[in-house]
A tleap script that builds the chain and sets N, CA, C and O, in Angstrom:
source leaprc.protein.ff14SB
mol = sequence {
  NMET ASN GLY LYS THR ALA THR ILE TYR ILE
  SER ASP ASN SER PRO SER CYS GLU LYS LEU
  ILE ASN GLN MET GLU LYS TRP GLY ILE SER
  TYR ARG ILE LYS ASN ILE THR LYS ASN ASN
  ASP ILE LYS LYS ASP LEU GLN ASN GLN GLY
  ILE TYR GLY THR PRO ALA THR PHE ILE LYS
  GLY ASN SER GLU PRO ILE LEU GLY VAL GLN
  LEU SER LYS LEU LYS ARG GLU LEU ASN VAL
  HIE ASP CSER
}
set mol.1.N position { -13.647 5.184 9.991 }
set mol.1.CA position { -12.894 5.332 8.765 }
set mol.1.C position { -12.804 6.819 8.420 }
set mol.1.O position { -13.704 7.599 8.732 }
set mol.2.N position { -11.693 7.198 7.766 }
set mol.2.CA position { -11.440 8.612 7.522 }
set mol.2.C position { -11.703 9.058 6.095 }
set mol.2.O position { -11.493 10.230 5.781 }
set mol.3.N position { -12.153 8.173 5.219 }
set mol.3.CA position { -12.454 8.550 3.855 }
set mol.3.C position { -11.300 8.401 2.883 }
set mol.3.O position { -11.514 8.407 1.671 }
set mol.4.N position { -10.081 8.268 3.389 }
set mol.4.CA position { -8.933 8.070 2.508 }
set mol.4.C position { -8.919 6.623 2.029 }
set mol.4.O position { -9.266 5.704 2.771 }
set mol.5.N position { -8.515 6.439 0.783 }
set mol.5.CA position { -8.403 5.089 0.244 }
set mol.5.C position { -6.997 4.893 -0.311 }
set mol.5.O position { -6.307 5.851 -0.660 }
set mol.6.N position { -6.594 3.628 -0.384 }
set mol.6.CA position { -5.250 3.309 -0.848 }
set mol.6.C position { -5.294 2.149 -1.825 }
set mol.6.O position { -6.181 1.296 -1.773 }
set mol.7.N position { -4.322 2.139 -2.709 }
set mol.7.CA position { -4.077 0.996 -3.575 }
set mol.7.C position { -2.710 0.468 -3.184 }
set mol.7.O position { -1.723 1.204 -3.181 }
set mol.8.N position { -2.662 -0.825 -2.851 }
set mol.8.CA position { -1.423 -1.418 -2.377 }
set mol.8.C position { -0.975 -2.502 -3.343 }
set mol.8.O position { -1.689 -3.473 -3.597 }
set mol.9.N position { 0.221 -2.313 -3.871 }
set mol.9.CA position { 0.837 -3.329 -4.723 }
set mol.9.C position { 1.563 -4.299 -3.798 }
set mol.9.O position { 2.399 -3.898 -2.988 }
set mol.10.N position { 1.230 -5.582 -3.932 }
set mol.10.CA position { 1.827 -6.604 -3.075 }
set mol.10.C position { 2.393 -7.732 -3.931 }
set mol.10.O position { 2.156 -7.809 -5.137 }
set mol.11.N position { 3.150 -8.601 -3.266 }
set mol.11.CA position { 3.604 -9.838 -3.891 }
set mol.11.C position { 3.343 -10.981 -2.913 }
set mol.11.O position { 3.277 -10.774 -1.701 }
set mol.12.N position { 3.196 -12.178 -3.453 }
set mol.12.CA position { 2.924 -13.347 -2.626 }
set mol.12.C position { 4.108 -13.666 -1.716 }
set mol.12.O position { 5.256 -13.359 -2.038 }
set mol.13.N position { 3.812 -14.282 -0.582 }
set mol.13.CA position { 4.824 -14.759 0.369 }
set mol.13.C position { 5.740 -13.650 0.866 }
set mol.13.O position { 6.936 -13.868 1.061 }
set mol.14.N position { 5.187 -12.473 1.069 }
set mol.14.CA position { 5.961 -11.330 1.552 }
set mol.14.C position { 5.492 -10.949 2.958 }
set mol.14.O position { 4.379 -10.451 3.126 }
set mol.15.N position { 6.339 -11.183 3.970 }
set mol.15.CA position { 5.959 -10.777 5.328 }
set mol.15.C position { 5.681 -9.279 5.436 }
set mol.15.O position { 4.806 -8.868 6.198 }
set mol.16.N position { 6.412 -8.466 4.688 }
set mol.16.CA position { 6.182 -7.014 4.728 }
set mol.16.C position { 4.801 -6.660 4.201 }
set mol.16.O position { 4.110 -5.814 4.768 }
set mol.17.N position { 4.406 -7.305 3.125 }
set mol.17.CA position { 3.075 -7.051 2.557 }
set mol.17.C position { 1.997 -7.485 3.535 }
set mol.17.O position { 1.014 -6.770 3.730 }
set mol.18.N position { 2.168 -8.644 4.148 }
set mol.18.CA position { 1.192 -9.128 5.127 }
set mol.18.C position { 1.087 -8.177 6.310 }
set mol.18.O position { -0.011 -7.889 6.786 }
set mol.19.N position { 2.235 -7.689 6.787 }
set mol.19.CA position { 2.240 -6.758 7.914 }
set mol.19.C position { 1.475 -5.484 7.564 }
set mol.19.O position { 0.685 -4.984 8.365 }
set mol.20.N position { 1.715 -4.968 6.368 }
set mol.20.CA position { 1.042 -3.741 5.942 }
set mol.20.C position { -0.470 -3.940 5.828 }
set mol.20.O position { -1.242 -3.105 6.297 }
set mol.21.N position { -0.889 -5.030 5.213 }
set mol.21.CA position { -2.326 -5.307 5.066 }
set mol.21.C position { -2.988 -5.438 6.445 }
set mol.21.O position { -4.067 -4.892 6.676 }
set mol.22.N position { -2.338 -6.161 7.348 }
set mol.22.CA position { -2.882 -6.316 8.705 }
set mol.22.C position { -3.032 -4.966 9.388 }
set mol.22.O position { -4.028 -4.727 10.071 }
set mol.23.N position { -2.057 -4.083 9.214 }
set mol.23.CA position { -2.129 -2.769 9.846 }
set mol.23.C position { -3.248 -1.929 9.237 }
set mol.23.O position { -3.952 -1.222 9.957 }
set mol.24.N position { -3.414 -1.998 7.942 }
set mol.24.CA position { -4.500 -1.255 7.302 }
set mol.24.C position { -5.860 -1.721 7.834 }
set mol.24.O position { -6.762 -0.914 8.056 }
set mol.25.N position { -5.986 -3.027 8.031 }
set mol.25.CA position { -7.217 -3.582 8.603 }
set mol.25.C position { -7.454 -3.020 10.006 }
set mol.25.O position { -8.569 -2.616 10.336 }
set mol.26.N position { -6.404 -2.993 10.829 }
set mol.26.CA position { -6.531 -2.469 12.204 }
set mol.26.C position { -6.945 -1.011 12.202 }
set mol.26.O position { -7.734 -0.581 13.044 }
set mol.27.N position { -6.410 -0.244 11.248 }
set mol.27.CA position { -6.749 1.175 11.164 }
set mol.27.C position { -8.099 1.421 10.505 }
set mol.27.O position { -8.614 2.538 10.566 }
set mol.28.N position { -8.682 0.411 9.881 }
set mol.28.CA position { -9.976 0.584 9.225 }
set mol.28.C position { -9.891 1.367 7.927 }
set mol.28.O position { -10.835 2.064 7.557 }
set mol.29.N position { -8.765 1.256 7.234 }
set mol.29.CA position { -8.552 1.980 5.985 }
set mol.29.C position { -9.067 1.144 4.811 }
set mol.29.O position { -8.800 -0.055 4.732 }
set mol.30.N position { -9.798 1.776 3.915 }
set mol.30.CA position { -10.243 1.103 2.690 }
set mol.30.C position { -9.059 0.993 1.744 }
set mol.30.O position { -8.336 1.965 1.529 }
set mol.31.N position { -8.866 -0.170 1.189 }
set mol.31.CA position { -7.751 -0.351 0.275 }
set mol.31.C position { -8.103 -1.346 -0.815 }
set mol.31.O position { -9.014 -2.162 -0.681 }
set mol.32.N position { -7.347 -1.248 -1.897 }
set mol.32.CA position { -7.478 -2.159 -3.021 }
set mol.32.C position { -6.121 -2.825 -3.209 }
set mol.32.O position { -5.085 -2.168 -3.109 }
set mol.33.N position { -6.122 -4.106 -3.475 }
set mol.33.CA position { -4.890 -4.875 -3.647 }
set mol.33.C position { -4.617 -5.075 -5.132 }
set mol.33.O position { -5.520 -5.383 -5.910 }
set mol.34.N position { -3.359 -4.893 -5.508 }
set mol.34.CA position { -2.892 -5.265 -6.842 }
set mol.34.C position { -1.705 -6.196 -6.624 }
set mol.34.O position { -0.654 -5.778 -6.138 }
set mol.35.N position { -1.887 -7.464 -6.989 }
set mol.35.CA position { -0.868 -8.483 -6.745 }
set mol.35.C position { 0.017 -8.653 -7.970 }
set mol.35.O position { -0.440 -9.115 -9.016 }
set mol.36.N position { 1.293 -8.276 -7.838 }
set mol.36.CA position { 2.209 -8.366 -8.970 }
set mol.36.C position { 2.642 -9.796 -9.254 }
set mol.36.O position { 3.089 -10.096 -10.360 }
set mol.37.N position { 2.516 -10.682 -8.273 }
set mol.37.CA position { 2.880 -12.083 -8.478 }
set mol.37.C position { 1.889 -12.765 -9.400 }
set mol.37.O position { 2.261 -13.607 -10.217 }
set mol.38.N position { 0.623 -12.394 -9.263 }
set mol.38.CA position { -0.444 -13.070 -9.996 }
set mol.38.C position { -0.766 -12.416 -11.338 }
set mol.38.O position { -1.474 -13.000 -12.158 }
set mol.39.N position { -0.245 -11.195 -11.567 }
set mol.39.CA position { -0.599 -10.490 -12.791 }
set mol.39.C position { 0.617 -9.733 -13.315 }
set mol.39.O position { 1.016 -8.718 -12.744 }
set mol.40.N position { 1.192 -10.219 -14.380 }
set mol.40.CA position { 2.401 -9.616 -14.936 }
set mol.40.C position { 2.160 -8.200 -15.466 }
set mol.40.O position { 3.071 -7.373 -15.448 }
set mol.41.N position { 0.935 -7.913 -15.938 }
set mol.41.CA position { 0.628 -6.561 -16.401 }
set mol.41.C position { 0.692 -5.557 -15.246 }
set mol.41.O position { 1.167 -4.434 -15.416 }
set mol.42.N position { 0.215 -5.968 -14.086 }
set mol.42.CA position { 0.281 -5.112 -12.898 }
set mol.42.C position { 1.743 -4.892 -12.511 }
set mol.42.O position { 2.138 -3.783 -12.151 }
set mol.43.N position { 2.532 -5.948 -12.587 }
set mol.43.CA position { 3.967 -5.834 -12.287 }
set mol.43.C position { 4.631 -4.832 -13.230 }
set mol.43.O position { 5.430 -4.002 -12.795 }
set mol.44.N position { 4.303 -4.909 -14.516 }
set mol.44.CA position { 4.872 -3.984 -15.497 }
set mol.44.C position { 4.425 -2.552 -15.229 }
set mol.44.O position { 5.220 -1.622 -15.364 }
set mol.45.N position { 3.159 -2.363 -14.849 }
set mol.45.CA position { 2.662 -1.028 -14.516 }
set mol.45.C position { 3.492 -0.415 -13.386 }
set mol.45.O position { 3.868 0.755 -13.451 }
set mol.46.N position { 3.772 -1.198 -12.367 }
set mol.46.CA position { 4.551 -0.726 -11.224 }
set mol.46.C position { 5.985 -0.419 -11.653 }
set mol.46.O position { 6.542 0.613 -11.278 }
set mol.47.N position { 6.574 -1.309 -12.432 }
set mol.47.CA position { 7.943 -1.103 -12.890 }
set mol.47.C position { 8.050 0.119 -13.808 }
set mol.47.O position { 9.070 0.807 -13.800 }
set mol.48.N position { 7.024 0.391 -14.586 }
set mol.48.CA position { 7.021 1.579 -15.446 }
set mol.48.C position { 7.053 2.874 -14.634 }
set mol.48.O position { 7.397 3.935 -15.155 }
set mol.49.N position { 6.691 2.775 -13.358 }
set mol.49.CA position { 6.755 3.931 -12.460 }
set mol.49.C position { 8.091 3.973 -11.715 }
set mol.49.O position { 8.304 4.825 -10.852 }
set mol.50.N position { 8.994 3.034 -12.063 }
set mol.50.CA position { 10.311 2.990 -11.438 }
set mol.50.C position { 10.333 2.299 -10.095 }
set mol.50.O position { 11.266 2.483 -9.315 }
set mol.51.N position { 9.308 1.500 -9.816 }
set mol.51.CA position { 9.207 0.803 -8.531 }
set mol.51.C position { 9.369 -0.692 -8.782 }
set mol.51.O position { 8.669 -1.276 -9.609 }
set mol.52.N position { 10.306 -1.300 -8.054 }
set mol.52.CA position { 10.623 -2.710 -8.273 }
set mol.52.C position { 10.453 -3.560 -7.022 }
set mol.52.O position { 10.859 -4.722 -7.009 }
set mol.53.N position { 9.867 -3.010 -5.983 }
set mol.53.CA position { 9.660 -3.771 -4.754 }
set mol.53.C position { 8.265 -3.557 -4.202 }
set mol.53.O position { 7.571 -2.605 -4.558 }
set mol.54.N position { 7.874 -4.460 -3.330 }
set mol.54.CA position { 6.574 -4.357 -2.664 }
set mol.54.C position { 6.794 -4.443 -1.159 }
set mol.54.O position { 7.803 -4.991 -0.715 }
set mol.55.N position { 5.880 -3.918 -0.379 }
set mol.55.CA position { 4.661 -3.235 -0.777 }
set mol.55.C position { 4.931 -1.801 -1.248 }
set mol.55.O position { 5.898 -1.158 -0.840 }
set mol.56.N position { 4.055 -1.341 -2.104 }
set mol.56.CA position { 4.049 0.051 -2.565 }
set mol.56.C position { 2.620 0.552 -2.410 }
set mol.56.O position { 1.695 -0.001 -3.005 }
set mol.57.N position { 2.441 1.585 -1.621 }
set mol.57.CA position { 1.108 2.088 -1.300 }
set mol.57.C position { 0.875 3.440 -1.971 }
set mol.57.O position { 1.648 4.382 -1.796 }
set mol.58.N position { -0.193 3.510 -2.731 }
set mol.58.CA position { -0.607 4.753 -3.379 }
set mol.58.C position { -1.873 5.226 -2.682 }
set mol.58.O position { -2.873 4.509 -2.647 }
set mol.59.N position { -1.829 6.426 -2.131 }
set mol.59.CA position { -2.975 6.985 -1.417 }
set mol.59.C position { -3.650 7.997 -2.324 }
set mol.59.O position { -3.000 8.889 -2.870 }
set mol.60.N position { -4.958 7.851 -2.480 }
set mol.60.CA position { -5.711 8.758 -3.345 }
set mol.60.C position { -5.493 10.194 -2.889 }
set mol.60.O position { -5.663 10.527 -1.716 }
set mol.61.N position { -5.115 11.029 -3.841 }
set mol.61.CA position { -4.867 12.426 -3.536 }
set mol.61.C position { -3.406 12.756 -3.301 }
set mol.61.O position { -3.039 13.931 -3.269 }
set mol.62.N position { -2.566 11.749 -3.138 }
set mol.62.CA position { -1.128 11.962 -2.944 }
set mol.62.C position { -0.407 11.641 -4.238 }
set mol.62.O position { -0.795 10.721 -4.958 }
set mol.63.N position { 0.633 12.390 -4.534 }
set mol.63.CA position { 1.345 12.170 -5.790 }
set mol.63.C position { 2.424 11.094 -5.666 }
set mol.63.O position { 2.715 10.405 -6.644 }
set mol.64.N position { 3.013 10.939 -4.504 }
set mol.64.CA position { 4.112 9.990 -4.322 }
set mol.64.C position { 3.654 8.748 -3.562 }
set mol.64.O position { 2.930 8.859 -2.573 }
set mol.65.N position { 4.073 7.567 -4.017 }
set mol.65.CA position { 3.743 6.346 -3.280 }
set mol.65.C position { 4.593 6.227 -2.023 }
set mol.65.O position { 5.647 6.853 -1.910 }
set mol.66.N position { 4.127 5.423 -1.090 }
set mol.66.CA position { 4.894 5.105 0.106 }
set mol.66.C position { 5.411 3.687 -0.083 }
set mol.66.O position { 4.637 2.741 -0.232 }
set mol.67.N position { 6.728 3.557 -0.074 }
set mol.67.CA position { 7.352 2.265 -0.331 }
set mol.67.C position { 7.683 1.567 0.973 }
set mol.67.O position { 8.110 2.198 1.939 }
set mol.68.N position { 7.480 0.252 0.992 }
set mol.68.CA position { 7.779 -0.531 2.184 }
set mol.68.C position { 6.711 -0.355 3.252 }
set mol.68.O position { 5.579 0.037 2.969 }
set mol.69.N position { 7.100 -0.655 4.482 }
set mol.69.CA position { 6.176 -0.562 5.619 }
set mol.69.C position { 6.625 0.608 6.497 }
set mol.69.O position { 7.257 0.416 7.535 }
set mol.70.N position { 6.291 1.802 6.066 }
set mol.70.CA position { 6.622 3.022 6.805 }
set mol.70.C position { 5.390 3.452 7.582 }
set mol.70.O position { 4.653 4.340 7.155 }
set mol.71.N position { 5.171 2.814 8.728 }
set mol.71.CA position { 3.919 3.007 9.458 }
set mol.71.C position { 3.685 4.452 9.882 }
set mol.71.O position { 2.557 4.937 9.792 }
set mol.72.N position { 4.721 5.153 10.343 }
set mol.72.CA position { 4.534 6.553 10.761 }
set mol.72.C position { 4.103 7.427 9.592 }
set mol.72.O position { 3.206 8.259 9.725 }
set mol.73.N position { 4.741 7.235 8.458 }
set mol.73.CA position { 4.385 8.016 7.270 }
set mol.73.C position { 2.979 7.665 6.796 }
set mol.73.O position { 2.211 8.550 6.420 }
set mol.74.N position { 2.640 6.385 6.811 }
set mol.74.CA position { 1.294 5.963 6.420 }
set mol.74.C position { 0.243 6.575 7.340 }
set mol.74.O position { -0.781 7.071 6.869 }
set mol.75.N position { 0.489 6.543 8.648 }
set mol.75.CA position { -0.459 7.128 9.604 }
set mol.75.C position { -0.682 8.607 9.311 }
set mol.75.O position { -1.815 9.088 9.312 }
set mol.76.N position { 0.402 9.312 9.062 }
set mol.76.CA position { 0.303 10.737 8.786 }
set mol.76.C position { -0.468 10.995 7.497 }
set mol.76.O position { -1.370 11.833 7.475 }
set mol.77.N position { -0.130 10.293 6.432 }
set mol.77.CA position { -0.769 10.517 5.134 }
set mol.77.C position { -2.227 10.059 5.108 }
set mol.77.O position { -3.042 10.608 4.366 }
set mol.78.N position { -2.550 9.058 5.915 }
set mol.78.CA position { -3.921 8.543 5.968 }
set mol.78.C position { -4.757 9.193 7.068 }
set mol.78.O position { -5.925 8.849 7.251 }
set mol.79.N position { -4.153 10.141 7.805 }
set mol.79.CA position { -4.841 10.821 8.912 }
set mol.79.C position { -5.352 9.848 9.955 }
set mol.79.O position { -6.482 9.967 10.429 }
set mol.80.N position { -4.515 8.883 10.313 }
set mol.80.CA position { -4.878 7.904 11.340 }
set mol.80.C position { -4.469 8.476 12.694 }
set mol.80.O position { -3.339 8.926 12.881 }
set mol.81.N position { -5.404 8.448 13.624 }
set mol.81.CA position { -5.136 8.934 14.978 }
set mol.81.C position { -5.371 7.807 15.955 }
set mol.81.O position { -6.378 7.104 15.872 }
set mol.82.N position { -4.444 7.630 16.882 }
set mol.82.CA position { -4.617 6.600 17.906 }
set mol.82.C position { -5.754 7.011 18.824 }
set mol.82.O position { -5.911 8.175 19.191 }
set mol.83.N position { -6.553 5.985 19.184 }
set mol.83.CA position { -7.673 6.316 20.082 }
set mol.83.C position { -7.403 5.835 21.470 }
set mol.83.O position { -8.231 6.023 22.361 }
savepdb mol mol.pdb
quit
């Protein structure tokens, strides 16, 4: 693990969200899930930031979230190196 942590906003029944979570597991990245389907306050928090889709990944120390499943960008921002 590289010490970077992420908060991922997800929604239920989303193949993109599942793909992202699976990839984070493979990379060994610590993450926290915020499910907008199960908590309307979390959904409002995300929408107040101008984001209306999931997944949305916030990496500690970065100012801008990564929207969708942008694996190359996530790897770069999380300092993931292929072994």
